[in-house]
C-alpha positions as CSV (number, residue, x, y, z in Angstrom):
1,X,21.9,16.1,-8.2
2,X,19.8,18.5,-10.2
3,X,16.9,20.6,-8.9
4,X,14.4,18.3,-10.7
5,X,15.8,15.3,-8.8
6,X,15.5,17.1,-5.5
7,X,11.9,18.0,-6.2
8,X,11.0,14.4,-7.2
9,X,12.6,13.0,-4.1
10,X,10.6,15.4,-1.9
11,X,7.4,14.7,-3.7
12,X,7.8,10.9,-3.9
13,X,6.7,10.6,-0.2
14,X,3.3,12.0,-0.9
15,X,2.4,10.1,-4.1
16,X,-0.4,7.6,-3.8
17,X,0.0,4.1,-5.1
18,X,-2.4,2.4,-7.5
19,X,-3.5,5.5,-9.5
20,X,-4.0,4.7,-13.2
21,X,-3.0,7.0,-16.1
22,X,-5.7,9.6,-16.7
23,X,-6.6,11.2,-20.0
24,X,-9.3,13.5,-21.2
25,X,-12.5,11.7,-22.2
26,X,-12.4,9.0,-19.6
27,X,-15.5,8.2,-17.5
28,X,-14.3,7.8,-13.9
29,X,-15.8,7.3,-10.5
30,X,-13.9,9.1,-7.8
31,X,-14.3,7.8,-4.2
32,X,-13.7,10.8,-1.9
33,X,-13.5,10.6,1.9
34,X,-15.7,13.2,3.6
35,X,-15.2,14.0,7.2
36,X,-18.2,15.4,9.1
37,X,-17.5,15.9,12.8
38,X,-16.1,12.6,14.1
39,X,-17.7,10.6,11.3
40,X,-16.2,9.6,8.0
41,X,-18.1,8.6,4.8
42,X,-17.2,7.9,1.2
43,X,-18.8,10.1,-1.5
44,X,-18.7,8.8,-5.0
45,X,-18.7,11.2,-8.0
46,X,-19.1,9.7,-11.4
47,X,-18.4,11.8,-14.6
48,X,-16.2,12.5,-17.6
49,X,-12.8,14.0,-17.3
50,X,-12.9,17.2,-19.3
51,X,-9.4,18.4,-18.4
52,X,-6.1,17.0,-17.0
53,X,-3.6,19.6,-15.7
54,X,-0.5,19.8,-13.6
55,X,3.2,19.7,-14.6
56,X,4.7,17.4,-12.0
57,X,3.2,14.1,-10.8
58,X,2.1,15.5,-7.5
59,X,0.4,18.6,-9.1
60,X,-1.8,16.5,-11.4
61,X,-5.5,17.4,-11.1
62,X,-8.5,16.2,-13.1
63,X,-11.7,18.1,-13.8
64,X,-14.7,15.8,-13.7
65,X,-18.1,16.8,-15.1
66,X,-21.4,15.1,-14.7
67,X,-25.0,16.0,-15.6
68,X,-27.4,16.2,-12.7
69,X,-30.9,16.9,-14.1
70,X,-30.7,20.0,-16.1
71,X,-27.5,21.2,-14.5
72,X,-23.9,20.4,-15.1
73,X,-21.7,19.8,-12.0
74,X,-17.9,20.0,-12.2
75,X,-15.4,19.1,-9.5
76,X,-11.6,19.4,-9.5
77,X,-9.7,16.6,-7.8
78,X,-6.0,16.4,-7.0
79,X,-5.1,12.9,-8.1
80,X,-2.7,12.2,-5.2
81,X,-4.7,13.9,-2.5
82,X,-5.0,11.8,0.7
83,X,-8.8,12.5,0.8
84,X,-9.2,10.4,-2.4
85,X,-9.6,6.8,-1.6
86,X,-9.6,5.5,-5.2
87,X,-10.3,6.6,-8.7
88,X,-11.8,3.9,-10.9
89,X,-11.8,4.3,-14.7
90,X,-15.1,3.0,-16.2
91,X,-14.8,3.8,-19.9
92,X,-12.7,5.6,-22.5
93,X,-14.2,7.9,-25.1
94,X,-12.6,9.0,-28.4
95,X,-11.3,12.6,-27.8
96,X,-8.7,14.4,-29.9
97,X,-8.2,17.4,-27.6
98,X,-6.3,18.1,-24.3
99,X,-9.4,19.9,-22.9
100,X,-13.0,19.2,-23.9
101,X,-14.6,22.2,-22.1
102,X,-16.6,22.9,-25.2
103,X,-18.9,20.0,-24.1
104,X,-20.4,22.4,-21.5
105,X,-22.3,24.2,-24.2
106,X,-23.5,21.0,-26.0
107,X,-26.8,19.3,-25.3
108,X,-28.6,16.2,-26.6
109,X,-27.1,14.3,-29.5
110,X,-24.4,16.9,-30.0
111,X,-22.9,16.1,-26.5
112,X,-22.4,12.4,-27.3
113,X,-18.9,10.9,-27.5
114,X,-17.9,7.7,-29.3
115,X,-16.7,5.0,-26.9
116,X,-13.4,3.2,-27.5
117,X,-13.6,-0.5,-27.0
118,X,-11.0,-1.0,-24.2
119,X,-11.7,-3.4,-21.3
120,X,-12.2,-1.9,-17.8
121,X,-9.3,-4.0,-16.5
122,X,-6.8,-2.5,-19.0
123,X,-7.9,1.0,-18.1
124,X,-7.3,0.5,-14.4
125,X,-3.7,-0.7,-14.6
126,X,-1.8,1.2,-11.9
127,X,0.7,3.7,-13.2
128,X,4.4,3.1,-12.3
129,X,5.5,6.1,-10.3
130,X,8.7,7.8,-11.2
131,X,11.6,6.9,-8.9
132,X,14.9,8.7,-8.3
133,X,17.9,6.6,-7.4
134,X,20.8,8.0,-5.4
135,X,24.2,6.5,-4.5
136,X,24.3,5.9,-0.8
137,X,28.0,6.9,-0.4
138,X,30.5,8.8,-2.4
139,X,34.0,9.9,-1.8
140,X,34.6,13.6,-2.3
141,X,37.7,15.7,-1.7
142,X,36.8,18.6,0.5
143,X,38.9,21.7,1.3
144,X,39.3,22.4,4.9
145,X,40.2,26.0,6.0
146,X,42.3,26.1,9.1
147,X,44.5,28.6,10.8
148,X,47.6,27.2,9.0
149,X,46.1,27.5,5.6
150,X,44.0,25.5,3.1
151,X,44.4,21.7,3.1
152,X,42.6,19.0,1.2
153,X,40.8,16.4,3.3
154,X,39.2,13.2,1.8
155,X,36.1,12.0,3.7
156,X,33.1,9.8,3.0
157,X,30.0,11.8,2.6
158,X,26.6,10.1,2.9
159,X,23.7,11.4,0.8
């Protein structure tokens, strides 16, 4: 078992089901659970993904930007955070870059993006999470050091 397999196995417990594949240029609506004292409420944040970052699946974060009046508001969400109830993809825009942070400086017609004609149902298809399979039992020869010397002992070792 390699180190990558060990990390994936440890992270697989914390991955949330039903998250679609995210790309830069998608318009999303993030439903976040906010706890205030003993009460809980769901806050929705609708905007365009300007950056997707993170190496492993558990580290994936999206930066969502929306325009509120004359101001731009950006929030960074961890995709698999337990405080995120769901992330719904509304539209996909044509983008040819990994990060579209340049859109911060654009206003008016210059800030428009061309929409790609993909149906909402196709955009919200849940992504298949990576799985790691392990054999449940294996027979290994182990060396046992005793007072008499070194002897080989064959035992079943469970992973």
